N, C-alpha and C positions, 0 to 999 in steps of 0.2 A: 487406549485412545487420547489419555493426556502425556503418555512419555513419547506417543509418535510425533505429536504437538510440538513436546519440548528438546525434543531431534529436530523436527523442523526448524525448531526457531534457531538453534547454535548452528544447524548449515548454514541458516540466513545471512547471521551473522559474522561468523568466519570468511562465507562469499563476502559481503563485503568489506569485511574486517581487509580480505588478499586485494579487492578492488581498489580501496585507500591506498592500501598501501603499495601498488604499483603505481597507480599513478603517483603517490609522493617519489617514486624512485625516478620516474618518467621525468617527473618535474624538477628532481634535485639533478639528475645528468645534465639537465640540459641547460640549468642556469650553469653548472659546472663547466661544462664543455666552452659556454660560451664566455665564462670568465677566462678559462685557457688560454683558447683562442684569440680573444682580448689583449689579455698580457704578452701570449707571443707575437702578436702583432707591433703592439706598441712597448716592448720592452727592451731596452737601450742593449740585454745582454745577445740579441738578435739580430742587430742590424750589419748590415752585409757592409763590411768595412774591407776586403781583400780580396782581389781575383789574382788567379795565376792561368795563363796561356798558354799549353808548351804544343811548341809546331814543329810538324813532322821532320824540318830540314835540322834539330835539335834548337831552335830559337824559342827564347823565352819571353812572355811580355806581361807585367804586371805592373799593378799602381794605376795612377790618372791613365795609363797609355790602356790598357785593360777594359777599363769604364766607359775611356771613348771610341773604343772597340769594337764592344757589345750596346754600345748603347744605353747604357747606365750607369743609376747616380750612385754614388754614398747616401749612406742613410737610410736608406731601403731593406725594409724587413723580408728577412729571408725569407721569409715563408710567402713573399707576397707573390717569391719570384718563380714560374711555371718550366721547366726544364723544356717542354716542347713546343709552349709558345716562345721561350725563346730562342731555340735553335733554327725557329721559322723566320724569324726575326733578325736575326744573324748570317741566314743564306741569304736572303734577300739582300741584306747590306752589303755582304760580301759575295758576291756572286765563284771568284775565284775559289773558294771551298767545297770541297768532293765529301769530304766526313767533318764531323763534330761530333763530339761528346759532351756532356755537361752532366758535372758531379757537382750537388752539396754537403758541402764540409764545415757541419755545422761547429759552433753556432754561427760566425761571419762571415763565412768564405767558399768561394767558386772556385772549381778546379775545372779545366776544359785540355781537351787533346784534339787539337784541328788538322786535320791533312788537306795539305790544300792541291787544287788541279795542278799538273805538272803539260810545260806547254812542249809539243812536239813537234810544232809547225806552225806556220801563217798564212793567211789567207789575206789576199790581195782585195779589198772591195772602195777603189780610191783611198782607201789608209791602210796601213796594216795591222791585222790585229791577230793575237794569239791564240790557238788552238790547243786543243788536247785531244789525247787517242779517242774520245768518246765522237767528237766531231762536237763539243761544247767551245764556242766562242765564246771570248774571253772580251770583256767590255771595255779594254784598254786599250783603244787606237796610237799608231804612232805614225807621224807624217814621212816617218823614215823605216827602211826596210830595218827590220828585226834584228839581230846579231844572231848567227847561229842557229838561225833557225830554216828547213828549208822552206818554201815558199809553194800553195795553189794560185792558179790564177784559174780565168776564166768564169766565174761565178756573178752576178749582181746582187747589191741589196735587198733585190723581191725574192729571192732564192736560198736568205741566208735569214736565220734568228737571232740578234747578238744577244747573248749575255743567255745562251738557255743549250740544250741539246740539239742535236741535226743532224736527221737522219737521211739527208737528202743522200742522192747513189754518188754523184760531183765530188760531196768531199767524203766520202770515206772511199771513191775510184781513186781520189787525191791521197791518202792516210796510204792504204794500201799500198799503192808505186812508191812511196817515199819510204815505208819499212820496209822494201824488199832491196831499193836503193840502197839504202842505209845495211841492210846485209851484206849487199856485194860490193859498193865502193864506197866506203863508210866518207872517203875524205872528201868526197864530193857534195857529201849530202845537205850539210848547213847553206851551202851556194846555189842548190838548184830552183829552180822552178819549173813547177808540172801543171801543163794549161788543160784542165778539163773541161771547156767548153764546149766539146764533141766526145760524149764518154764513148763512142767507139771509133777513137781516131786520138786518145790522147799522145803528146808531146811532153818532150821533155825537154829544158832550156840549160843546158851547160855552162857552169862559167866559164866557159873557153869559148863564150857565143856558138856552140855546136848545137843546131836542132838533134833532136833519136824523135824518130818518128816509131811509136808503140802497138800504133794500132789499140785490138781489141783481143783479151786473153792471153793462156799462157806468159805473163808479165813475169813470175818468176825467173821463168827461164831466158826471157827475155835480156833481161836487167843481168844476170852472170854471161849469158853471152856480151852484152857490152861491154864487161870489163874486161874482156878477153880483146874487144876490138879495141877498146880505150888502147891497152898497152901497144897493140901491135899498131896501131896510128902514132904514137908517139915513138916506135923504135924507127919507125921508118920517115919520122919527120914530117908526117901530113898536116893538113891543117881542111881539112872537110867543112862546106858549108852544113852539111847535114848526113846524121848516118839514119840508114831505111832499116829497120828491124821487123819490118811486119811480112819478109820472105824467111825462110830456110838460111839463104844466105847473106850478111850483111851486104847493102850495099851503101857505096859511098856517094853523097854527091857534091862536090868539084864546089870553089868559090866562083 
């Protein structure tokens, strides 16, 4: 009986010892982690002092300009910078960015790779706004037509969200037509307007002042035909008011 009690007491002592040892480890680790965290956050060894931003066009931004671009200040602990939240803030501040990757280079640096949106056209909404291939309207208006960009007309401000992606039929119709036009008649692309006010009766406005009625459907084939029609007009020295491509044979409407 005494042996059983002795063994029971020994096991009880071992259990209490294990519990106290476990509590000691927990307390020690908590204090140690807090010390390390405070040291890292307050130590001058981990103060952000260098940023390098590499853009997809080959340009690089460093120093104070990079801090201003990101909205950061020198002297901030690099551990306080959350790449996910920083990415969200930068995209909101710079809507022209399409993709951004953020890397910490310990102990004091950030490295970013930035891919900007490419303007493929412009949209006329009282002012001229650049537009990328996804239908994103960049919030950088111009009072004058933007050089080297074809223009989409026939939309109102109520139909378009500036600084956001747009999934409207009219915008994608305009981009589709301009994409076909660029393949068919590259020389006319940047100076041409496309009127999408009536999506079933789209109209091209060529730089020579000629209207091209495209109607609906078969756009790629119609624009390929337009190239031949324009070559024929040039050879015959004609100057029509409009070209109607809604029919099998193009119809020239005189001035």
